[in-house]
C-alpha positions as CSV (number, residue, x, y, z in Angstrom):
1,M,-43.6,-9.7,-17.8
2,G,-42.0,-12.1,-15.3
3,H,-38.4,-11.9,-14.3
4,E,-36.9,-15.4,-13.6
5,A,-34.7,-15.7,-10.6
6,T,-31.3,-17.1,-11.4
7,S,-28.0,-17.0,-9.6
8,D,-25.7,-17.8,-12.5
9,N,-22.6,-15.8,-11.8
10,P,-19.6,-17.0,-13.8
11,Y,-18.2,-13.5,-14.1
12,T,-18.8,-12.2,-10.6
13,R,-17.4,-15.5,-9.3
14,G,-14.4,-15.4,-11.6
15,I,-13.5,-11.9,-10.4
16,A,-13.9,-13.0,-6.8
17,E,-11.7,-16.0,-7.3
18,F,-9.0,-13.8,-8.9
19,V,-9.1,-11.3,-6.1
20,S,-9.1,-13.8,-3.3
21,N,-6.4,-16.0,-4.7
22,L,-4.1,-13.3,-6.0
23,R,-0.6,-13.6,-4.5
24,Y,2.3,-11.1,-4.5
25,E,4.6,-13.6,-6.4
26,A,2.1,-13.8,-9.3
27,I,2.2,-10.1,-10.0
28,P,4.8,-9.3,-12.7
29,E,7.7,-7.0,-11.6
30,A,6.6,-4.3,-14.1
31,V,3.1,-4.2,-12.5
32,R,4.6,-4.0,-9.0
33,S,6.8,-1.1,-10.0
34,R,4.0,0.7,-11.8
35,I,1.4,0.5,-9.1
36,K,3.8,2.0,-6.5
37,L,4.2,5.0,-8.7
38,L,0.4,5.2,-9.3
39,M,-0.3,5.0,-5.6
40,L,2.3,7.6,-4.8
41,D,0.7,9.9,-7.3
42,S,-2.8,9.4,-5.8
43,L,-1.5,10.2,-2.3
44,G,0.0,13.4,-3.5
45,C,-3.3,14.4,-5.1
46,A,-5.1,13.7,-1.8
47,L,-2.6,15.8,0.2
48,Y,-3.1,18.7,-2.1
49,G,-6.9,18.3,-1.9
50,A,-7.2,18.0,1.8
51,D,-7.7,21.7,2.6
52,L,-9.9,22.6,-0.4
53,E,-13.3,24.0,0.5
54,W,-15.3,20.9,-0.4
55,C,-13.0,18.6,1.6
56,R,-13.1,20.9,4.6
57,I,-16.9,21.0,4.6
58,L,-16.9,17.2,4.6
59,Q,-14.3,17.0,7.3
60,D,-16.1,19.5,9.6
61,K,-19.6,18.1,9.1
62,L,-18.6,14.4,9.4
63,G,-16.4,15.2,12.3
64,A,-19.4,16.7,14.1
65,L,-21.6,13.7,13.3
66,D,-19.0,10.9,13.8
67,A,-17.6,10.3,17.3
68,T,-15.4,7.3,16.1
69,R,-11.7,8.2,15.7
70,D,-10.2,5.1,14.1
71,C,-8.9,6.2,10.7
72,A,-6.8,9.1,9.5
73,V,-8.1,12.0,7.4
74,W,-5.1,12.4,5.1
75,G,-3.3,15.8,5.2
76,T,-4.8,16.7,8.6
77,D,-4.5,15.6,12.3
78,R,-8.1,14.4,12.3
79,K,-9.5,10.9,12.5
80,L,-13.0,9.5,11.6
81,S,-14.6,6.2,11.4
82,A,-13.4,4.0,8.6
83,P,-16.3,4.6,6.2
84,H,-16.2,8.3,6.7
85,A,-12.5,8.4,6.3
86,A,-12.8,6.6,3.0
87,L,-15.4,9.1,1.9
88,V,-13.3,12.1,2.9
89,N,-10.0,10.7,1.6
90,G,-11.5,9.6,-1.7
91,T,-13.0,13.0,-2.2
92,A,-9.5,14.5,-1.5
93,V,-7.8,12.3,-4.1
94,Q,-10.4,13.5,-6.7
95,G,-10.4,17.0,-5.2
96,F,-8.7,18.9,-7.9
97,E,-8.7,16.9,-11.2
98,L,-5.1,15.8,-10.6
99,D,-5.5,12.1,-10.1
100,D,-5.1,9.0,-12.3
101,V,-7.5,7.6,-14.8
102,H,-7.8,4.3,-16.7
103,R,-8.8,5.9,-20.1
104,A,-10.4,2.9,-21.8
105,G,-12.2,1.9,-18.6
106,V,-13.1,5.5,-17.7
107,L,-12.2,5.2,-14.0
108,H,-10.1,7.1,-11.5
109,V,-8.7,4.0,-9.9
110,G,-6.5,5.2,-7.0
111,A,-9.3,7.5,-5.6
112,V,-11.6,4.5,-5.0
113,V,-9.1,1.8,-4.1
114,L,-6.7,3.5,-1.7
115,P,-9.0,5.2,0.8
116,A,-10.8,1.9,1.5
117,L,-7.6,-0.2,1.6
118,V,-5.7,2.2,3.9
119,A,-8.7,2.2,6.2
120,V,-8.4,-1.6,6.3
121,T,-4.8,-1.3,7.5
122,E,-6.0,0.9,10.4
123,L,-8.8,-1.5,11.3
124,K,-6.7,-4.7,11.1
125,S,-3.1,-4.2,12.1
126,G,-0.3,-6.3,10.6
127,M,-1.0,-6.1,6.9
128,S,2.5,-6.2,5.3
129,G,3.6,-3.9,2.5
130,K,3.6,-6.9,0.2
131,E,0.0,-7.7,1.2
132,F,-1.0,-4.1,0.7
133,L,0.5,-4.0,-2.8
134,T,-1.3,-7.3,-3.7
135,A,-4.6,-6.0,-2.4
136,A,-4.1,-2.7,-4.3
137,V,-3.5,-4.6,-7.6
138,A,-6.6,-6.6,-7.0
139,G,-8.6,-3.4,-6.8
140,Y,-6.8,-1.7,-9.7
141,E,-7.5,-4.7,-12.0
142,I,-11.3,-5.0,-11.4
143,G,-12.9,-1.6,-11.9
144,P,-11.4,-0.9,-15.3
145,R,-12.7,-4.3,-16.5
146,V,-16.2,-3.3,-15.5
147,G,-15.6,-0.1,-17.5
148,L,-14.4,-2.0,-20.5
149,C,-17.5,-4.2,-20.2
150,M,-19.8,-1.2,-20.2
151,G,-18.1,0.8,-22.9
152,P,-18.4,4.5,-23.6
153,E,-22.2,4.4,-23.8
154,H,-22.3,4.2,-20.0
155,I,-20.9,7.7,-19.4
156,A,-22.6,9.0,-22.6
157,Q,-26.0,8.3,-21.1
158,G,-25.2,10.3,-18.0
159,W,-23.7,8.0,-15.4
160,H,-20.5,9.2,-13.8
161,S,-18.4,6.2,-14.3
162,G,-16.0,6.9,-11.4
163,A,-18.9,6.8,-9.1
164,T,-20.6,3.7,-10.6
165,L,-17.6,1.4,-11.6
166,G,-15.5,2.5,-8.7
167,V,-17.4,0.4,-6.1
168,F,-16.1,-2.8,-7.7
169,S,-12.5,-1.6,-7.5
170,A,-12.9,-0.5,-3.9
171,A,-14.6,-3.7,-2.8
172,A,-12.0,-5.9,-4.5
173,G,-9.1,-4.1,-2.9
174,A,-10.7,-4.1,0.6
175,A,-11.8,-7.7,0.3
176,R,-8.3,-8.8,-0.6
177,G,-6.9,-6.7,2.2
178,L,-9.2,-8.5,4.6
179,R,-8.2,-11.8,3.1
180,L,-11.8,-12.8,2.3
181,D,-12.4,-16.1,0.6
182,P,-14.0,-16.2,-2.8
183,G,-17.5,-16.8,-1.5
184,K,-17.3,-13.7,0.8
185,T,-15.7,-11.7,-2.0
186,V,-18.7,-12.5,-4.2
187,H,-20.9,-11.0,-1.5
188,A,-18.6,-8.0,-1.1
189,L,-18.9,-7.2,-4.8
190,G,-22.7,-7.8,-4.6
191,I,-23.1,-5.4,-1.6
192,A,-20.9,-2.8,-3.3
193,G,-22.5,-3.1,-6.7
194,T,-26.0,-2.3,-5.5
195,Q,-24.7,1.0,-4.0
196,A,-23.4,2.2,-7.4
197,A,-24.6,5.7,-8.3
198,G,-23.5,9.0,-9.6
199,L,-24.7,11.5,-12.2
200,M,-22.6,13.3,-14.8
201,A,-24.6,16.5,-14.4
202,A,-22.4,17.0,-11.3
203,Q,-19.6,18.2,-13.6
204,F,-21.4,21.5,-14.2
205,G,-20.2,23.3,-11.1
206,A,-21.3,21.1,-8.2
207,M,-19.0,20.2,-5.3
208,V,-20.7,16.8,-5.2
209,K,-18.7,15.7,-8.3
210,R,-15.6,15.6,-6.1
211,M,-17.4,13.3,-3.6
212,H,-18.4,10.6,-6.1
213,A,-15.0,8.8,-5.7
214,G,-15.2,9.0,-2.0
215,R,-18.7,7.5,-2.0
216,S,-17.5,4.6,-4.2
217,S,-14.6,3.9,-1.9
218,Q,-16.9,4.0,1.1
219,S,-19.4,1.6,-0.6
220,G,-16.7,-0.8,-1.5
221,L,-15.4,-0.7,2.1
222,Y,-18.9,-1.4,3.4
223,G,-19.2,-4.3,1.0
224,A,-16.0,-5.9,2.2
225,L,-16.6,-5.3,6.0
226,L,-20.2,-6.5,5.9
227,A,-19.4,-9.6,3.8
228,E,-16.7,-10.4,6.3
229,A,-19.4,-10.4,9.0
230,G,-21.6,-12.7,7.0
231,F,-23.9,-10.2,5.4
232,T,-25.0,-11.2,1.9
233,G,-25.1,-9.3,-1.4
234,I,-26.4,-9.9,-4.9
235,V,-24.3,-13.0,-5.9
236,N,-24.8,-12.3,-9.7
237,V,-24.6,-8.5,-9.4
238,L,-22.9,-8.2,-12.8
239,E,-24.8,-10.9,-14.7
240,S,-28.4,-10.7,-13.5
241,E,-30.7,-10.1,-16.5
242,Y,-33.2,-8.1,-14.3
243,G,-31.7,-5.5,-12.0
244,G,-28.1,-6.5,-12.5
245,F,-25.4,-3.8,-12.8
246,C,-24.8,-4.3,-16.5
247,T,-28.4,-4.5,-17.7
248,T,-29.5,-1.6,-15.4
249,F,-26.7,0.8,-16.2
250,S,-26.8,0.2,-20.0
251,R,-29.5,1.2,-22.4
252,S,-29.6,-2.2,-24.0
253,N,-28.1,-5.7,-23.8
254,D,-26.0,-5.2,-26.9
255,R,-24.2,-2.2,-25.4
256,F,-22.1,-4.2,-22.9
257,D,-19.8,-7.2,-23.2
258,L,-19.7,-9.5,-20.1
259,K,-16.6,-11.3,-21.5
260,E,-14.5,-8.1,-20.8
261,L,-15.1,-8.6,-17.0
262,T,-12.7,-11.5,-16.7
263,A,-10.7,-11.2,-20.0
264,G,-7.1,-11.8,-19.4
265,L,-7.3,-11.9,-15.6
266,G,-3.8,-12.6,-14.3
267,E,-2.3,-12.2,-17.8
268,T,-3.3,-8.8,-19.2
269,W,-2.8,-6.3,-16.4
270,Q,-5.2,-3.4,-16.5
271,T,-3.0,-1.6,-13.9
272,M,-0.6,-0.9,-16.7
273,G,-3.4,1.0,-18.5
274,V,-3.8,3.6,-15.8
275,A,-2.7,7.1,-16.9
276,L,-1.4,10.0,-14.8
277,K,-2.2,13.7,-15.2
278,F,0.2,16.6,-15.6
279,Y,-2.5,19.2,-16.0
280,A,-5.1,20.0,-13.3
281,C,-8.1,19.3,-15.4
282,V,-10.2,16.4,-16.7
283,L,-8.1,14.0,-18.8
284,T,-10.3,14.4,-21.9
285,N,-8.6,17.9,-22.3
286,H,-5.0,16.7,-22.0
287,T,-4.5,15.6,-25.6
288,T,-5.6,19.0,-26.9
289,L,-3.3,20.8,-24.4
290,D,-0.4,18.6,-25.5
291,A,-1.2,19.4,-29.1
292,L,-0.9,23.2,-28.3
293,R,2.3,22.5,-26.4
294,D,3.8,20.7,-29.4
295,L,2.6,23.3,-31.9
296,Q,4.1,26.2,-29.8
297,K,7.5,24.4,-29.8
298,E,7.4,24.4,-33.6
299,R,6.1,27.9,-33.9
300,P,5.7,30.1,-30.9
301,F,2.3,31.8,-30.7
302,G,0.2,33.2,-27.8
303,A,-3.3,34.0,-26.9
304,G,-3.3,37.3,-28.9
305,D,-2.3,35.5,-32.1
306,V,-5.3,33.2,-32.2
307,K,-8.3,33.8,-34.5
308,K,-10.0,30.4,-33.9
309,I,-9.2,27.0,-32.5
310,V,-11.2,23.9,-33.7
311,I,-10.9,20.6,-31.9
312,H,-12.2,17.5,-33.6
313,G,-13.0,14.8,-31.2
314,S,-15.2,11.9,-30.2
315,Q,-18.8,12.2,-29.1
316,V,-17.7,11.6,-25.5
317,T,-15.2,14.5,-25.9
318,V,-18.0,16.8,-27.2
319,N,-20.5,15.8,-24.5
320,H,-18.0,15.7,-21.6
321,V,-16.0,18.9,-22.2
322,G,-17.1,20.7,-25.4
323,W,-20.0,22.7,-24.0
324,K,-20.2,26.5,-24.1
325,Y,-18.3,27.8,-21.1
326,I,-20.3,29.6,-18.4
327,P,-18.7,30.5,-15.0
328,Q,-20.0,28.0,-12.4
329,G,-17.1,27.5,-10.1
330,L,-13.8,25.6,-10.3
331,T,-15.2,22.2,-11.1
332,S,-16.8,23.3,-14.4
333,A,-13.7,25.3,-15.3
334,Q,-11.5,22.3,-14.9
335,L,-13.9,20.1,-17.0
336,N,-14.5,22.6,-19.8
337,M,-12.3,22.4,-22.9
338,P,-12.6,26.0,-24.1
339,Y,-11.7,27.4,-20.7
340,C,-8.7,25.1,-20.3
341,V,-7.4,25.9,-23.7
342,A,-7.8,29.6,-23.0
343,T,-6.0,29.2,-19.6
344,Y,-3.1,27.3,-21.2
345,L,-2.6,29.9,-23.9
346,I,-2.8,32.8,-21.5
347,E,-0.7,31.4,-18.7
348,G,1.5,28.8,-20.4
349,D,0.3,25.9,-18.2
350,C,-2.8,24.3,-16.8
351,F,-1.7,23.1,-13.3
352,V,-2.8,23.9,-9.8
353,D,-1.7,27.5,-9.7
354,Q,-3.8,28.3,-12.8
355,F,-7.1,27.4,-11.2
356,T,-8.3,29.8,-8.6
357,E,-11.8,31.1,-7.9
358,D,-10.8,34.7,-9.0
359,K,-10.0,33.4,-12.5
360,V,-13.3,31.5,-13.1
361,A,-14.9,34.5,-14.7
362,D,-11.7,36.2,-16.0
363,P,-12.8,38.3,-19.0
364,A,-9.7,37.5,-21.0
365,R,-10.2,33.7,-20.6
366,M,-13.9,34.1,-21.3
367,A,-13.2,36.0,-24.5
368,L,-10.6,33.5,-25.7
369,A,-12.8,30.5,-24.8
370,E,-15.4,31.9,-27.2
371,K,-12.8,31.3,-30.0
372,V,-12.6,27.6,-29.2
373,E,-15.0,25.1,-30.8
374,V,-15.2,21.4,-30.1
375,R,-16.7,19.4,-33.1
376,H,-17.8,15.8,-33.3
377,D,-15.7,13.6,-35.6
378,P,-17.7,10.4,-36.3
379,E,-14.5,8.6,-37.5
380,I,-12.9,9.1,-34.1
381,T,-16.0,7.9,-32.2
382,A,-16.1,4.8,-34.5
383,R,-12.6,3.9,-33.4
384,G,-13.9,3.0,-30.0
385,A,-13.3,3.7,-26.3
386,K,-9.5,3.1,-26.4
387,L,-9.1,6.1,-28.7
388,R,-11.8,8.3,-27.3
389,H,-9.3,11.1,-26.3
390,L,-7.8,11.3,-29.8
391,V,-8.1,14.8,-31.2
392,H,-7.3,16.7,-34.4
393,V,-6.5,20.3,-33.4
394,D,-6.6,23.2,-35.9
395,V,-5.2,26.5,-34.7
396,R,-6.1,29.4,-37.0
397,L,-3.9,32.4,-36.4
398,K,-4.7,36.0,-37.3
399,D,-1.9,36.1,-39.9
400,G,-3.8,33.5,-41.9
401,T,-1.6,30.5,-40.9
402,T,-3.3,27.3,-39.8
403,L,-1.4,24.9,-37.6
404,K,-2.6,21.3,-37.3
405,R,-1.7,18.5,-34.8
406,T,-3.2,15.1,-34.1
407,V,-2.6,13.6,-30.6
408,E,-3.8,10.2,-29.7
409,A,-2.5,9.9,-26.1
410,A,-1.4,12.5,-23.6
411,R,1.8,12.8,-21.6
412,G,1.6,10.4,-18.6
413,S,-0.8,8.1,-20.4
414,E,-0.1,4.3,-20.6
415,K,1.4,4.8,-24.1
416,K,3.6,7.7,-22.9
417,F,4.1,6.9,-19.3
418,A,6.0,9.3,-17.1
419,T,9.4,8.7,-15.6
420,E,9.8,8.0,-11.9
421,A,11.5,11.4,-11.5
422,E,8.5,13.2,-13.1
423,I,6.0,11.4,-10.8
424,V,8.1,12.0,-7.7
425,E,8.4,15.7,-8.6
426,K,4.6,16.0,-9.0
427,F,4.0,14.1,-5.7
428,E,6.5,16.3,-3.8
429,K,5.0,19.5,-5.1
430,L,1.5,18.5,-4.2
431,A,2.3,16.8,-0.9
432,A,4.2,19.9,0.4
433,K,0.9,21.8,0.6
434,A,-0.1,19.6,3.6
435,L,3.0,18.0,5.1
436,P,6.5,19.1,6.3
437,R,9.3,18.3,3.8
438,A,10.8,15.5,6.0
439,R,7.5,13.7,6.2
440,V,6.9,14.0,2.5
441,G,10.3,12.3,2.0
442,R,9.4,9.5,4.4
443,L,6.1,8.9,2.7
444,R,7.7,8.9,-0.7
445,D,10.3,6.3,0.4
446,A,7.7,4.2,2.2
447,M,5.6,3.9,-1.0
448,L,8.6,3.4,-3.3
449,H,9.9,0.6,-1.1
450,L,6.5,-0.7,-0.1
451,E,7.6,-4.4,0.0
452,Q,9.9,-3.6,2.9
453,L,7.1,-2.3,5.2
454,E,6.3,-4.6,8.0
455,D,2.9,-3.0,8.6
456,A,1.3,-0.9,6.0
457,V,-0.5,1.2,8.6
458,E,2.7,3.2,8.5
459,L,1.3,4.8,5.3
460,A,-1.7,6.0,7.2
461,R,0.5,7.5,9.9
462,L,2.7,9.3,7.4
463,L,-0.3,10.8,5.6
464,T,-1.3,12.8,8.7
465,T,0.1,16.0,10.2
466,S,0.1,14.4,13.7
467,K,3.4,14.1,15.6
């Protein structure tokens, strides 16, 4: 069978023109305010993650391999080359299941956009805070649209969406940061898109799951820097019928919708669809944890009162988090629904202090996790990607009582977005693990008043422990 060569690229070109032509003044005030909070949250996540084992291994090995010292490794006094800094910093943002997610697009956006974009500020001095914010919005707008195009089937067939979709967000942000014209931005997307990769089996205990976002950020940065130098990519990377992103990463042509790629660009802002986490586990588990939190307010009960808990969810929920818990390290603990439910009921929370290596095989949690069952509800699956985290939770107590709660969207989600005070509190708690209090305050203020920064490289300086 022959594969006809064609370069039709209305969607890739449309994205490139939006990214290249985006101006600060065109971004609504609500979006500007929101993205500053989203970015602050991501930086806090990175600072917490910086000294986790998987991040330290990357820092040490890449530091030994890489003699370039241009770009900051956040939360440390180290520097690496721009691509390696993006790899390490993206891994740190994703380091402990604390970072943002665009639920419908299934993408951790800050973890892929910010490491590449901050590296650009260090390579090219003089990017103003307004320009940084504009470039960030460009990045936050694109990846989720690729996710909406691909639909839930993409992750269901085994691709880790943060690793695959993320290259487009990273390339878009970095391209706008470098002020590339639409033509070169097309190439940046085409270089980044061919590097997309990442397997969902990484969730079952592998450190490499944490690295997927860093690789996406690095791939997007390569795309923008190489395109700037005149290197060419696949100009119809999203549209090509043979070997294009959409056809290759989907089982069949009727499983994706190219129109979603440019739908509402400049009018509907996907940045406003990014959710934040207030539990240190995969977002798919948050609606269930909120259901338990709500039920306990109505009628206090603890781990010892539970006979059985049944969670009815989408097919993605069952596949992603509903598997039988087996101790395989912190990554799988944070992604497993029964383990997280058991943790919440035993400890009363599911944040950073609740996830330590010594608790992964805790007999009490293991026993309680056995009482948690995740069942597929076809009606929830049929309602589509936007409601894929909806759950019906049934808690059966030993006294014969059954408590029921349905939760559609978790705390911090786009439908129940957190207050600035809640986001700042989370940031300060996480950032304090790596930085002195005074520097945490300066970084907070720099991000919340980003438009006033003359040179956004100040963010990179504040993210380090260097004097």
